[in-house]
C-alpha positions in Angstrom: -0.3 0.1 -0.2 1.4 3.7 -1.0 2.6 5.8 1.9 0.3 8.3 0.3 -3.4 5.8 1.3 -1.5 4.9 4.6 -1.7 8.1 5.4 -4.7 9.0 4.3 -6.5 6.1 6.1 -4.8 6.7 9.3 -5.5 10.9 9.3 -8.9 10.2 7.9 -8.2 13.4 5.2 -11.5 15.1 5.1 -12.5 15.8 0.5 -14.5 17.9 -0.7 -17.7 15.8 -0.9 -20.0 16.9 -4.5 -23.0 16.5 -3.2 -23.2 18.9 -0.4 -19.8 21.2 -1.6 -18.5 21.1 2.4 -15.2 20.5 2.2 -13.1 18.1 4.5 -17.0 16.4 4.4 -15.8 13.0 2.7 -13.7 10.7 4.0 -12.4 7.3 3.2 -14.0 5.0 5.8 -13.1 1.9 4.5 -10.4 0.2 1.9 -8.8 -3.2 0.6 -5.4 -2.8 -1.8 -5.9 -4.8 -4.9 -3.2 -6.4 -7.2 -1.5 -4.6 -9.7 -3.0 -4.7 -13.2 -2.0 -4.3 -17.2 -2.0 -0.7 -16.4 -1.3 0.5 -12.9 0.9 -0.7 -10.2 -0.8 -0.2 -7.5 -5.1 0.2 -7.3 -6.8 0.9 -3.5 -10.5 0.5 -3.5 -12.4 2.8 -1.2 -15.6 3.6 0.2 -16.3 7.2 1.0 -19.1 8.9 2.8 -19.8 12.3 4.0 -20.5 13.1 7.5 -22.9 15.8 6.7 -25.1 14.7 4.2 -24.6 11.9 4.2 -23.3 10.5 0.7 -22.4 7.4 -0.1 -19.7 6.4 -2.4 -16.6 4.4 -3.7 -13.4 5.4 -3.9 -10.5 4.4 -6.7 -6.9 5.4 -6.4 -4.3 4.0 -8.8 -0.6 4.8 -8.9 1.7 3.7 -12.0 5.5 3.6 -11.9 5.6 2.9 -15.6 7.8 5.2 -17.7 10.7 7.2 -16.7 12.1 6.4 -13.7 11.5 8.3 -10.5 8.2 9.2 -12.2 4.7 8.6 -10.5 1.2 9.5 -11.9 -1.7 8.7 -10.1 -5.5 9.3 -9.9 -7.9 9.8 -7.5 -11.7 9.3 -8.6 -14.8 9.3 -6.4 -18.3 7.7 -8.0 -21.4 8.0 -6.2 -23.2 4.4 -6.4 -26.4 3.6 -4.9 -26.2 2.2 -1.6 -27.0 -1.7 -1.4 -24.1 -1.6 -4.2 -21.3 0.6 -1.4 -22.6 -2.2 0.7 -22.1 -4.5 -0.9 -18.1 -3.8 -1.0 -18.2 -2.7 2.1 -18.6 -6.0 3.3 -16.3 -7.8 1.3 -13.8 -5.8 2.1 -14.7 -6.5 5.1 -14.5 -9.6 5.7 -10.9 -9.3 4.1 -8.4 -10.7 7.0 -6.0 -8.8 5.6 -7.1 -5.8 2.9 -3.3 -4.3 2.6 -1.5 -6.8 1.4 -2.8 -7.4 -2.4 -1.6 -10.7 -2.4 -4.2 -11.7 -0.2 -6.2 -15.0 -1.5 -9.1 -14.0 0.3 -12.9 -13.9 -1.9 -12.6 -10.0 -1.0 -9.7 -9.6 -3.5 -10.9 -12.3 -5.9 -14.1 -10.8 -6.5 -12.6 -7.3 -6.2 -10.0 -7.5 -7.9 -10.9 -9.1 -11.5 -9.6 -8.7 -14.8 -10.3 -9.2 -17.9 -8.4 -10.9 -20.7 -5.8 -8.2 -21.4 -5.1 -8.3 -17.8 -7.0 -4.5 -17.2 -8.4 -4.3 -13.7 -12.1 -4.4 -14.0 -13.0 -2.0 -11.0 -16.6 -0.7 -11.0 -18.1 -2.4 -14.4 -21.2 -3.3 -12.8 -21.9 0.0 -11.1 -24.8 2.4 -11.9 -22.6 5.4 -11.5 -24.9 8.1 -10.3 -21.5 10.7 -10.9 -18.0 10.9 -11.3 -15.4 13.1 -9.0 -12.1 13.4 -8.0 -10.8 13.5 -5.0 -9.6 17.0 -3.7 -8.4 17.7 0.0 
């Protein structure tokens, strides 16, 4: 797990909520580190909630260290999804015995870390995404 994500979860850093627009109210409440795919060296799937308006969502942090030496590229996006979908992901994450070990062989890692035939992480392909937003501290 990246030091950045570990610091985010450890400090419970807040983000701007895209629904109520209150800063520092959207928080990562749960996360799981997934195996790399054909594009990203690190993938972290997160459950987000707003302490102000109750908006619930999913976050995805992806980082790639491919390219020039010492150059990292990362993307941290949020997705507003329906509550049952986010709850199902949260349930899987909570069932993982070692959610920060991307090599964990539990059911949560197997289900949430699926890749397609080209090795690309399937992510939220089954989700009905209501809104996409950048996670802005």
